[in-house]
NULOVO-129647 format. One record per residue (C-alpha): residue number from 1; residue in three letters; z, y, x. Coordinates in nm, 2 decimals. Layout:
// NULOVO-129647
 num residu      Z      Y      X
 NUM    ALA      Z      Y      X
...
// end
This chain:
// NULOVO-129647
 num residu      Z      Y      X
   1    MET -12.82  -2.64 -14.71
   2    PRO -12.75  -3.00 -14.83
   3    LYS -12.59  -3.07 -14.52
   4    LYS -12.33  -2.77 -14.54
   5    LEU -12.28  -2.86 -14.92
   6    SER -12.21  -3.22 -14.82
   7    PHE -11.97  -3.09 -14.52
   8    LEU -11.80  -2.88 -14.76
   9    LEU -11.74  -3.14 -15.00
  10    CYS -11.61  -3.37 -14.75
  11    CYS -11.37  -3.11 -14.65
  12    LEU -11.25  -3.07 -15.01
  13    VAL -11.23  -3.45 -15.06
  14    ILE -11.02  -3.46 -14.72
  15    CYS -10.80  -3.20 -14.84
  16    GLY -10.74  -3.35 -15.17
  17    CYS -10.62  -3.68 -15.01
  18    PHE -10.41  -3.48 -14.74
  19    ASN -10.25  -3.30 -15.06
  20    ARG -10.21  -3.60 -15.26
  21    THR -10.05  -3.78 -14.96
  22    ARG  -9.80  -3.47 -14.92
  23    PHE  -9.75  -3.48 -15.31
  24    ASN  -9.67  -3.85 -15.28
  25    ASN  -9.45  -3.82 -14.96
  26    PHE  -9.26  -3.55 -15.14
  27    ASN  -9.21  -3.76 -15.45
  28    TRP  -9.09  -4.03 -15.22
  29    GLN  -8.84  -3.83 -15.08
  30    LEU  -8.74  -3.66 -15.40
  31    ASP  -8.67  -4.03 -15.52
  32    SER  -8.48  -4.09 -15.22
  33    LEU  -8.26  -3.81 -15.26
  34    LYS  -8.19  -3.88 -15.63
  35    TYR  -8.11  -4.23 -15.54
  36    TYR  -7.86  -4.16 -15.24
  37    THR  -7.71  -3.89 -15.48
  38    VAL  -7.65  -4.15 -15.76
  39    LYS  -7.50  -4.37 -15.49
  40    PHE  -7.30  -4.12 -15.34
  41    ASP  -7.19  -4.02 -15.69
  42    SER  -7.07  -4.38 -15.75
  43    VAL  -6.89  -4.40 -15.44
  44    LEU  -6.72  -4.08 -15.50
  45    GLU  -6.61  -4.21 -15.87
  46    TYR  -6.48  -4.53 -15.72
  47    GLN  -6.28  -4.33 -15.48
  48    ASN  -6.14  -4.12 -15.75
  49    GLU  -6.04  -4.41 -15.95
  50    GLU  -5.86  -4.57 -15.65
  51    ILE  -5.67  -4.23 -15.56
  52    ASN  -5.57  -4.24 -15.94
  53    HIS  -5.45  -4.61 -15.93
  54    LEU  -5.27  -4.51 -15.61
  55    ARG  -5.12  -4.20 -15.76
  56    ILE  -5.01  -4.43 -16.07
  57    ASP  -4.87  -4.70 -15.83
  58    PHE  -4.68  -4.45 -15.62
  59    TYR  -4.52  -4.29 -15.93
  60    THR  -4.43  -4.61 -16.08
  61    LYS  -4.27  -4.77 -15.77
  62    SER  -4.08  -4.42 -15.72
  63    ASN  -3.94  -4.47 -16.05
  64    GLU  -3.86  -4.83 -16.01
  65    LEU  -3.70  -4.73 -15.67
  66    SER  -3.50  -4.46 -15.86
  67    ASP  -3.38  -4.72 -16.08
  68    LYS  -3.29  -4.99 -15.80
  69    ILE  -3.09  -4.70 -15.65
  70    GLU  -2.91  -4.64 -15.96
  71    ILE  -2.84  -5.02 -16.02
  72    LEU  -2.72  -5.03 -15.67
  73    ASN  -2.47  -4.72 -15.70
  74    SER  -2.35  -4.87 -16.03
  75    ARG  -2.28  -5.23 -15.83
  76    LEU  -2.10  -5.06 -15.56
  77    ALA  -1.87  -4.86 -15.79
  78    ASP  -1.83  -5.23 -15.97
  79    THR  -1.76  -5.38 -15.62
  80    GLU  -1.50  -5.10 -15.53
  81    SER  -1.32  -5.15 -15.86
  82    GLN  -1.32  -5.51 -15.78
  83    LEU  -1.16  -5.49 -15.45
  84    THR  -0.90  -5.23 -15.58
  85    ARG  -0.78  -5.51 -15.85
  86    ILE  -0.80  -5.76 -15.58
  87    TYR  -0.54  -5.56 -15.34
  88    GLU  -0.34  -5.49 -15.66
  89    ARG  -0.31  -5.85 -15.73
  90    ILE  -0.24  -5.99 -15.39
  91    GLY   0.01  -5.74 -15.35
  92    PRO   0.03  -5.44 -15.10
  93    GLN   0.18  -5.64 -14.80
  94    HIS  -0.16  -5.80 -14.79
  95    GLY  -0.38  -5.54 -14.85
  96    ALA  -0.62  -5.35 -14.59
  97    PRO  -0.35  -5.19 -14.36
  98    VAL  -0.40  -4.83 -14.30
  99    ASP  -0.23  -4.58 -14.09
 100    SER   0.02  -4.33 -14.22
 101    GLU  -0.22  -4.03 -14.14
 102    ASP  -0.44  -3.87 -14.40
 103    ILE  -0.71  -4.08 -14.49
 104    SER  -0.90  -3.83 -14.73
 105    LYS  -1.14  -3.73 -14.46
 106    ILE  -1.29  -4.10 -14.49
 107    SER  -1.59  -4.10 -14.70
 108    PRO  -1.60  -4.36 -15.00
 109    GLU  -1.89  -4.55 -14.85
 110    ALA  -1.69  -4.56 -14.51
 111    ARG  -1.38  -4.68 -14.68
 112    MET  -1.56  -4.94 -14.88
 113    ILE  -1.71  -5.09 -14.56
 114    TYR  -1.38  -5.09 -14.41
 115    GLU  -1.21  -5.26 -14.68
 116    SER  -1.48  -5.52 -14.74
 117    SER  -1.46  -5.62 -14.38
 118    TYR  -1.09  -5.66 -14.39
 119    LEU  -1.14  -5.88 -14.71
 120    ASN  -1.38  -6.09 -14.48
 121    TYR  -1.12  -6.13 -14.22
 122    VAL  -0.86  -6.23 -14.49
 123    LYS  -1.09  -6.49 -14.61
 124    GLY  -1.17  -6.63 -14.25
 125    ASN  -1.55  -6.48 -14.24
 126    TYR  -1.48  -6.35 -13.90
 127    ASN  -1.84  -6.29 -13.79
 128    GLU  -1.90  -6.09 -14.10
 129    ALA  -1.57  -5.89 -14.07
 130    ILE  -1.67  -5.81 -13.71
 131    SER  -2.04  -5.69 -13.81
 132    GLY  -1.87  -5.47 -14.09
 133    PHE  -1.60  -5.32 -13.87
 134    GLU  -1.86  -5.26 -13.60
 135    ASN  -2.07  -5.07 -13.86
 136    TYR  -1.78  -4.87 -13.98
 137    LEU  -1.70  -4.76 -13.61
 138    LYS  -2.07  -4.64 -13.60
 139    ILE  -2.02  -4.41 -13.89
 140    SER  -1.68  -4.31 -13.86
 141    PRO  -1.58  -4.35 -13.48
 142    ASP  -1.29  -4.11 -13.50
 143    SER  -1.15  -4.15 -13.82
 144    PRO  -0.78  -4.23 -13.92
 145    LEU  -0.88  -4.61 -13.94
 146    SER  -1.11  -4.65 -13.64
 147    ASP  -0.84  -4.79 -13.43
 148    ASN  -0.73  -5.02 -13.70
 149    ALA  -1.10  -5.14 -13.73
 150    LEU  -1.11  -5.21 -13.37
 151    TYR  -0.80  -5.38 -13.37
 152    TRP  -0.91  -5.63 -13.65
 153    ILE  -1.24  -5.69 -13.45
 154    GLY  -0.98  -5.79 -13.17
 155    GLU  -0.81  -6.03 -13.44
 156    SER  -1.10  -6.16 -13.56
 157    TYR  -1.22  -6.28 -13.21
 158    THR  -0.88  -6.42 -13.15
 159    ALA  -0.89  -6.65 -13.48
 160    MET  -1.23  -6.76 -13.37
 161    GLY  -1.09  -6.88 -13.03
 162    LYS  -1.26  -6.62 -12.81
 163    SER  -0.96  -6.49 -12.63
 164    GLN  -1.11  -6.31 -12.34
 165    ARG  -1.34  -6.12 -12.61
 166    ALA  -1.03  -6.04 -12.79
 167    VAL  -0.82  -5.91 -12.49
 168    ASP  -1.12  -5.70 -12.40
 169    ILE  -1.14  -5.54 -12.75
 170    PHE  -0.76  -5.47 -12.75
 171    ASN  -0.77  -5.32 -12.43
 172    GLU  -1.09  -5.10 -12.55
 173    MET  -0.86  -5.00 -12.86
 174    ILE  -0.57  -4.89 -12.63
 175    LYS  -0.80  -4.70 -12.41
 176    ARG  -1.01  -4.52 -12.68
 177    TYR  -0.71  -4.46 -12.89
 178    PRO  -0.40  -4.38 -12.67
 179    ILE  -0.18  -4.24 -12.97
 180    SER  -0.24  -4.51 -13.19
 181    ASN   0.04  -4.68 -13.39
 182    LYS  -0.16  -5.03 -13.30
 183    ARG  -0.12  -4.98 -12.94
 184    PRO   0.21  -5.19 -12.93
 185    THR   0.08  -5.47 -13.16
 186    ALA  -0.26  -5.47 -12.94
 187    LEU  -0.04  -5.49 -12.61
 188    TYR   0.16  -5.79 -12.77
 189    LYS  -0.15  -5.97 -12.88
 190    ILE  -0.27  -5.94 -12.53
 191    ALA   0.05  -6.07 -12.39
 192    ILE   0.05  -6.37 -12.65
 193    ILE  -0.30  -6.46 -12.55
 194    HIS  -0.22  -6.47 -12.19
 195    GLU   0.09  -6.67 -12.25
 196    GLU  -0.12  -6.93 -12.44
 197    THR  -0.38  -6.95 -12.19
 198    GLY  -0.11  -7.00 -11.92
 199    ASP  -0.14  -6.67 -11.73
 200    LEU   0.24  -6.62 -11.75
 201    LYS   0.25  -6.34 -11.48
 202    SER   0.01  -6.13 -11.70
 203    ALA   0.19  -6.20 -12.01
 204    LYS   0.52  -6.09 -11.85
 205    TYR   0.37  -5.77 -11.72
 206    TYR   0.22  -5.67 -12.11
 207    TYR   0.57  -5.80 -12.25
 208    ASN   0.76  -5.56 -12.01
 209    GLN   0.51  -5.28 -12.07
 210    ILE   0.59  -5.29 -12.43
 211    VAL   0.95  -5.29 -12.39
 212    LYS   0.91  -4.98 -12.14
 213    ASP   0.68  -4.77 -12.36
 214    PHE   0.77  -4.88 -12.71
 215    PRO   1.15  -4.98 -12.69
 216    ASN   1.23  -4.91 -13.05
 217    SER   0.93  -5.11 -13.17
 218    ALA   0.93  -5.46 -13.37
 219    GLU   0.72  -5.59 -13.07
 220    ALA   0.94  -5.50 -12.82
 221    ALA   1.21  -5.67 -12.98
 222    LEU   0.99  -5.98 -12.99
 223    ALA   0.88  -5.92 -12.62
 224    LYS   1.23  -5.94 -12.50
 225    ASP   1.28  -6.28 -12.65
 226    HIS   0.96  -6.39 -12.43
 227    ILE   1.09  -6.22 -12.13
 228    THR   1.43  -6.40 -12.14
 229    LYS   1.26  -6.76 -12.24
// end
């Protein structure tokens, strides 16, 4: 009997230790869960703060961008006004040449690019003029001023001493815009370049072409003088 009692007591002790161990493990797991929950809440709170900062930063920069766009639009209007005053001051004979065609189809932005490019040409800023006219042709390849833009690119290369490049551009203008009123002028420029570089045969060919195709033009009268030299 005492042996059985001892056995039962041992079993109870063992069970008690086992339950205590399980209870301790449970408490440890609960503490771990609380720890990671707090940590997760902390990370989540930090991320929410970052999101709020990003949101505020986004709205702030959006407002700043809107302000800058308004400033740029204002400056664009001021520049356009200044260009108009410049052209009025230097006189119509020196203004940006335009065709007799209706130019109302050209957007104000494109017209601004064209006039700024021509102003650079007048000032002798030929690289800037070429870049500006090329940009104009990209956005308005078939406008009433497109042939003019290409022509002034050729004139810019001529002024820079890049004769062959100028000839290529003038020929491109003639091919791309076969009914342009700039054709006799472009042909005359090609003839002049050939004459100045010593290619008299080619120069005479272009002079004769001007006289044949545009007999009543001012360029034809000039071409006749060169032919009879």
